MIKOLNU-37312 format. One record per residue: x, y, z of N, C-alpha, C in turn; residue in one letter; residue number from 1; chain. Coordinates in Angstrom, 1 decimal. Layout:
// residues N
X, Y, Z, X, Y, Z, X, Y, Z, A, NUM, A;
...
// end
This chain:
// residues 132
13.3, -4.4, -15.8, 12.8, -5.3, -16.9, 13.9, -6.4, -17.1, M, 1, A;
15.1, -6.0, -17.1, 16.2, -7.0, -17.3, 16.2, -8.0, -16.1, S, 2, A;
15.9, -7.5, -14.9, 15.9, -8.4, -13.7, 14.8, -9.4, -13.9, V, 3, A;
13.6, -8.9, -14.3, 12.5, -9.8, -14.5, 12.8, -10.9, -15.5, A, 4, A;
13.5, -10.5, -16.6, 13.9, -11.5, -17.6, 14.9, -12.5, -17.0, I, 5, A;
15.8, -12.0, -16.3, 16.8, -12.9, -15.6, 16.1, -13.9, -14.7, D, 6, A;
15.2, -13.4, -13.9, 14.5, -14.3, -13.0, 13.6, -15.3, -13.7, I, 7, A;
13.0, -14.8, -14.8, 12.1, -15.7, -15.6, 12.9, -16.8, -16.3, A, 8, A;
14.1, -16.5, -16.6, 15.0, -17.5, -17.4, 15.6, -18.5, -16.4, D, 9, A;
15.6, -18.3, -15.2, 16.3, -19.2, -14.2, 15.2, -20.2, -13.7, T, 10, A;
15.8, -21.3, -13.2, 14.9, -22.3, -12.6, 14.6, -21.9, -11.2, D, 11, A;
13.8, -22.7, -10.5, 13.3, -22.4, -9.2, 14.5, -22.2, -8.2, D, 12, A;
15.5, -23.0, -8.4, 16.7, -22.9, -7.5, 17.5, -21.6, -7.8, A, 13, A;
17.5, -21.2, -9.0, 18.4, -20.0, -9.4, 17.8, -18.7, -9.2, G, 14, A;
16.5, -18.6, -8.7, 15.8, -17.4, -8.5, 16.5, -16.6, -7.4, V, 15, A;
16.9, -17.3, -6.3, 17.6, -16.6, -5.2, 18.9, -16.0, -5.6, Q, 16, A;
19.6, -16.7, -6.5, 20.9, -16.1, -7.0, 20.6, -14.9, -7.9, Q, 17, A;
19.6, -15.0, -8.7, 19.3, -13.9, -9.6, 18.9, -12.6, -8.7, A, 18, A;
18.1, -12.8, -7.7, 17.7, -11.7, -6.8, 19.0, -11.1, -6.1, L, 19, A;
19.9, -12.0, -5.7, 21.1, -11.5, -5.0, 21.9, -10.7, -6.0, Q, 20, A;
22.1, -11.2, -7.2, 22.8, -10.4, -8.2, 22.2, -9.1, -8.5, Q, 21, A;
20.8, -9.1, -8.6, 20.1, -7.8, -8.8, 20.3, -6.8, -7.7, A, 22, A;
20.4, -7.4, -6.5, 20.6, -6.5, -5.3, 22.0, -6.0, -5.3, Y, 23, A;
23.0, -6.8, -5.6, 24.4, -6.4, -5.6, 24.7, -5.4, -6.7, E, 24, A;
24.0, -5.5, -7.8, 24.2, -4.6, -8.9, 23.3, -3.3, -8.8, S, 25, A;
22.6, -3.2, -7.6, 21.8, -2.1, -7.3, 20.6, -1.9, -8.3, K, 26, A;
20.1, -3.0, -8.9, 19.0, -2.9, -9.7, 17.7, -3.1, -8.9, L, 27, A;
17.7, -3.9, -7.9, 16.6, -4.0, -7.0, 17.0, -3.7, -5.6, L, 28, A;
16.4, -2.7, -5.0, 16.7, -2.3, -3.6, 15.4, -2.0, -2.9, R, 29, A;
15.4, -2.1, -1.6, 14.3, -1.8, -0.7, 13.0, -2.4, -1.1, G, 30, A;
12.1, -1.5, -1.3, 10.7, -2.0, -1.6, 10.6, -2.8, -2.9, R, 31, A;
11.4, -2.4, -3.9, 11.3, -3.2, -5.1, 11.8, -4.6, -4.9, K, 32, A;
12.8, -4.8, -4.1, 13.3, -6.1, -3.9, 12.3, -6.9, -3.1, L, 33, A;
11.7, -6.3, -2.1, 10.6, -6.9, -1.3, 9.4, -7.3, -2.2, T, 34, A;
9.0, -6.4, -3.1, 7.9, -6.7, -3.9, 8.2, -7.9, -4.9, A, 35, A;
9.5, -7.9, -5.4, 9.9, -9.0, -6.3, 9.9, -10.3, -5.5, A, 36, A;
10.4, -10.3, -4.3, 10.4, -11.5, -3.5, 8.9, -12.0, -3.3, K, 37, A;
8.1, -11.1, -3.0, 6.7, -11.4, -2.7, 6.0, -12.0, -3.9, R, 38, A;
6.3, -11.4, -5.1, 5.7, -11.9, -6.3, 6.2, -13.3, -6.7, L, 39, A;
7.5, -13.5, -6.4, 8.1, -14.9, -6.7, 7.5, -15.9, -5.8, I, 40, A;
7.3, -15.5, -4.5, 6.7, -16.5, -3.6, 5.3, -16.8, -3.9, E, 41, A;
4.5, -15.8, -4.3, 3.1, -16.1, -4.7, 3.1, -17.0, -5.9, Q, 42, A;
4.0, -16.8, -6.9, 4.1, -17.6, -8.1, 4.5, -19.0, -7.7, R, 43, A;
5.4, -19.1, -6.8, 5.8, -20.5, -6.3, 4.6, -21.2, -5.7, R, 44, A;
3.8, -20.5, -4.9, 2.7, -21.2, -4.3, 1.5, -21.5, -5.2, R, 45, A;
1.2, -20.5, -6.1, 0.0, -20.6, -6.9, 0.2, -21.1, -8.3, R, 46, A;
1.4, -21.1, -8.8, 1.6, -21.5, -10.1, 1.4, -20.3, -11.0, G, 47, A;
1.2, -20.5, -12.3, 1.1, -19.4, -13.2, -0.3, -18.8, -13.2, K, 48, A;
-1.3, -19.4, -12.6, -2.6, -18.8, -12.5, -3.7, -19.8, -12.8, G, 49, A;
-4.9, -19.4, -13.1, -6.0, -20.2, -13.4, -6.4, -20.0, -14.9, L, 50, A;
-6.9, -21.1, -15.4, -7.5, -21.0, -16.8, -8.9, -20.5, -16.7, R, 51, A;
-9.5, -20.2, -17.9, -10.8, -19.7, -17.9, -11.8, -20.7, -17.4, T, 52, A;
-11.5, -22.0, -17.5, -12.5, -23.0, -17.0, -12.3, -23.2, -15.5, D, 53, A;
-11.4, -22.6, -14.8, -11.2, -22.6, -13.4, -10.2, -23.7, -12.9, G, 54, A;
-9.6, -24.4, -13.8, -8.6, -25.4, -13.4, -7.2, -24.8, -13.4, T, 55, A;
-6.4, -25.4, -12.6, -5.0, -24.8, -12.5, -4.2, -25.2, -13.7, R, 56, A;
-3.3, -24.2, -14.1, -2.4, -24.5, -15.2, -1.2, -25.2, -14.6, R, 57, A;
-0.4, -25.8, -15.4, 0.8, -26.5, -14.9, 1.8, -25.4, -14.5, M, 58, A;
2.4, -25.6, -13.3, 3.3, -24.7, -12.8, 4.7, -24.9, -13.5, A, 59, A;
5.2, -23.9, -14.1, 6.4, -24.0, -14.8, 7.3, -22.9, -14.4, G, 60, A;
8.2, -22.5, -15.4, 9.1, -21.4, -15.1, 8.3, -20.1, -15.1, T, 61, A;
8.8, -19.1, -14.5, 8.2, -17.8, -14.4, 8.6, -17.0, -15.6, V, 62, A;
7.6, -16.5, -16.4, 7.9, -15.8, -17.6, 8.1, -14.3, -17.2, S, 63, A;
8.9, -13.6, -18.0, 9.1, -12.2, -17.7, 7.9, -11.4, -17.9, S, 64, A;
7.1, -11.7, -18.9, 5.9, -10.9, -19.1, 4.9, -11.1, -18.0, A, 65, A;
4.7, -12.3, -17.5, 3.8, -12.4, -16.3, 4.3, -11.8, -15.1, T, 66, A;
5.6, -11.9, -14.9, 6.2, -11.3, -13.7, 6.1, -9.8, -13.7, L, 67, A;
6.3, -9.2, -14.9, 6.2, -7.8, -15.1, 4.7, -7.4, -14.9, L, 68, A;
3.8, -8.1, -15.5, 2.4, -7.8, -15.3, 1.9, -7.9, -13.9, R, 69, A;
2.4, -8.9, -13.2, 2.0, -9.0, -11.8, 2.6, -7.9, -11.0, T, 70, A;
3.8, -7.5, -11.3, 4.5, -6.4, -10.6, 3.7, -5.1, -10.8, Y, 71, A;
3.3, -4.9, -12.1, 2.5, -3.7, -12.4, 1.2, -3.7, -11.7, R, 72, A;
0.5, -4.8, -11.6, -0.8, -4.9, -10.9, -0.6, -4.6, -9.4, E, 73, A;
0.5, -5.1, -8.8, 0.8, -4.8, -7.4, 1.0, -3.3, -7.2, D, 74, A;
1.8, -2.7, -8.1, 2.0, -1.3, -8.0, 0.7, -0.5, -8.2, V, 75, A;
-0.1, -0.9, -9.1, -1.4, -0.2, -9.2, -2.3, -0.3, -8.0, D, 76, A;
-2.3, -1.5, -7.3, -3.0, -1.6, -6.1, -2.5, -0.7, -5.0, K, 77, A;
-1.2, -0.6, -4.9, -0.6, 0.2, -3.9, -0.8, 1.7, -4.2, K, 78, A;
-0.8, 2.1, -5.5, -1.1, 3.5, -5.8, -2.6, 3.8, -5.4, R, 79, A;
-3.5, 2.9, -5.6, -4.9, 3.1, -5.2, -5.0, 3.2, -3.7, L, 80, A;
-4.3, 2.4, -3.0, -4.3, 2.5, -1.5, -3.7, 3.8, -1.1, L, 81, A;
-2.7, 4.3, -1.7, -2.1, 5.6, -1.4, -3.1, 6.7, -1.6, I, 82, A;
-3.8, 6.7, -2.8, -4.8, 7.7, -3.1, -5.9, 7.7, -2.0, R, 83, A;
-6.4, 6.5, -1.6, -7.4, 6.4, -0.6, -6.9, 7.0, 0.8, K, 84, A;
-5.7, 6.7, 1.1, -5.1, 7.2, 2.4, -5.0, 8.7, 2.3, A, 85, A;
-4.5, 9.2, 1.2, -4.4, 10.7, 1.1, -5.8, 11.4, 1.2, E, 86, A;
-6.8, 10.7, 0.6, -8.2, 11.3, 0.7, -8.7, 11.3, 2.1, L, 87, A;
-8.4, 10.2, 2.8, -8.8, 10.1, 4.2, -8.1, 11.2, 5.1, S, 88, A;
-6.8, 11.3, 4.8, -6.0, 12.3, 5.5, -6.5, 13.7, 5.2, R, 89, A;
-6.9, 14.0, 4.0, -7.4, 15.3, 3.6, -8.7, 15.6, 4.3, D, 90, A;
-9.6, 14.6, 4.4, -10.8, 14.8, 5.1, -10.6, 15.0, 6.6, R, 91, A;
-9.7, 14.3, 7.2, -9.4, 14.5, 8.6, -8.9, 15.9, 8.8, L, 92, A;
-8.0, 16.4, 8.0, -7.5, 17.7, 8.1, -8.6, 18.7, 8.0, V, 93, A;
-9.6, 18.5, 7.1, -10.7, 19.4, 6.9, -11.6, 19.4, 8.2, F, 94, A;
-11.8, 18.2, 8.8, -12.6, 18.2, 10.0, -11.9, 18.9, 11.1, V, 95, A;
-10.6, 18.7, 11.3, -9.9, 19.3, 12.4, -9.9, 20.8, 12.2, I, 96, A;
-9.7, 21.3, 11.0, -9.8, 22.8, 10.8, -11.1, 23.3, 11.1, Q, 97, A;
-12.2, 22.6, 10.7, -13.5, 23.0, 11.0, -13.8, 23.1, 12.5, A, 98, A;
-13.3, 22.1, 13.2, -13.5, 22.0, 14.6, -12.7, 23.2, 15.3, L, 99, A;
-11.5, 23.4, 14.8, -10.7, 24.6, 15.4, -11.5, 25.9, 15.2, R, 100, A;
-12.1, 26.1, 14.0, -12.9, 27.3, 13.8, -14.1, 27.4, 14.7, A, 101, A;
-14.7, 26.2, 14.9, -15.9, 26.2, 15.7, -15.6, 26.5, 17.2, L, 102, A;
-14.5, 25.8, 17.7, -14.1, 26.0, 19.1, -13.5, 27.3, 19.3, F, 103, A;
-13.1, 28.0, 18.3, -12.6, 29.4, 18.5, -13.8, 30.4, 18.7, A, 104, A;
-15.0, 30.0, 18.3, -16.2, 30.8, 18.5, -16.7, 30.6, 19.9, D, 105, A;
-16.7, 31.6, 20.8, -17.1, 31.4, 22.1, -18.6, 31.1, 22.2, E, 106, A;
-19.4, 31.7, 21.3, -20.9, 31.4, 21.3, -21.1, 29.9, 21.1, N, 107, A;
-20.4, 29.3, 20.2, -20.5, 27.9, 19.9, -20.2, 27.0, 21.1, Y, 108, A;
-19.1, 27.4, 21.7, -18.6, 26.6, 22.9, -19.6, 26.7, 24.0, V, 109, A;
-20.2, 27.9, 24.2, -21.2, 28.1, 25.2, -22.5, 27.2, 24.9, T, 110, A;
-22.9, 27.2, 23.7, -24.0, 26.4, 23.3, -23.8, 24.9, 23.5, L, 111, A;
-22.6, 24.5, 23.1, -22.2, 23.0, 23.3, -22.2, 22.7, 24.8, M, 112, A;
-21.7, 23.5, 25.6, -21.7, 23.3, 27.1, -23.1, 23.2, 27.6, R, 113, A;
-24.0, 24.1, 27.1, -25.4, 24.1, 27.6, -26.1, 22.8, 27.2, A, 114, A;
-25.7, 22.2, 26.0, -26.3, 21.0, 25.5, -25.6, 19.7, 26.1, E, 115, A;
-24.5, 19.9, 26.8, -23.8, 18.8, 27.3, -22.9, 18.1, 26.3, G, 116, A;
-22.5, 18.8, 25.3, -21.7, 18.3, 24.2, -20.3, 18.9, 24.1, L, 117, A;
-19.7, 19.2, 25.3, -18.5, 20.0, 25.3, -17.2, 19.1, 25.3, D, 118, A;
-17.4, 17.8, 25.2, -16.2, 17.0, 25.2, -16.0, 16.3, 23.8, T, 119, A;
-14.8, 16.0, 23.5, -14.4, 15.3, 22.3, -13.7, 14.0, 22.6, L, 120, A;
-13.8, 13.1, 21.7, -13.0, 11.8, 21.8, -11.5, 12.2, 22.0, P, 121, A;
-10.8, 11.4, 22.8, -9.4, 11.7, 23.1, -8.5, 11.8, 21.8, K, 122, A;
-8.7, 10.9, 20.9, -7.9, 10.9, 19.6, -8.1, 12.2, 18.8, N, 123, A;
-9.3, 12.6, 18.8, -9.6, 13.9, 18.0, -9.1, 15.1, 18.8, L, 124, A;
-9.3, 15.1, 20.1, -8.9, 16.2, 20.9, -7.3, 16.4, 20.9, A, 125, A;
-6.6, 15.3, 20.8, -5.2, 15.4, 20.7, -4.7, 16.0, 19.4, R, 126, A;
-5.5, 16.0, 18.4, -5.1, 16.5, 17.1, -5.0, 18.0, 17.0, R, 127, A;
-5.7, 18.7, 18.0, -5.5, 20.1, 18.0, -5.7, 20.6, 19.4, F, 128, A;
-5.1, 21.8, 19.6, -5.2, 22.4, 20.9, -6.0, 23.7, 20.7, E, 129, A;
-7.1, 23.9, 21.5, -7.9, 25.1, 21.3, -7.3, 26.1, 22.3, V, 130, A;
-7.0, 27.3, 21.7, -6.5, 28.4, 22.5, -7.7, 29.2, 23.0, E, 131, A;
-7.8, 29.3, 24.3, -8.9, 30.1, 24.8, -8.4, 31.3, 25.6, R, 132, A;
// end
């Protein structure tokens, strides 16, 4: 929060120095620093945003409240992306476990061979090894 206030209080030229000070004082590191840089760059390109009538507002200094709100929105988007990725991973694990169980059943394997469906896509086949 204090870093956002420092950045908001500085002019466009002082933003880089404020980021450097935040990095050196270990307030912004790694992903947080990258996210802050991205937000500042978006702000520099777009200005403060759009009015309700669709016209651009005057680009001015970055306020701490808007920087914090934008940062939180970005974090929320990333959390949603992580939830979707975890859901996809869980579904893939379920499918792999189900296929392992099916391919462990010799009657199923015989039936699939008889129907000509005894091969799997390479990506899926690499996910598990069937012990026969």
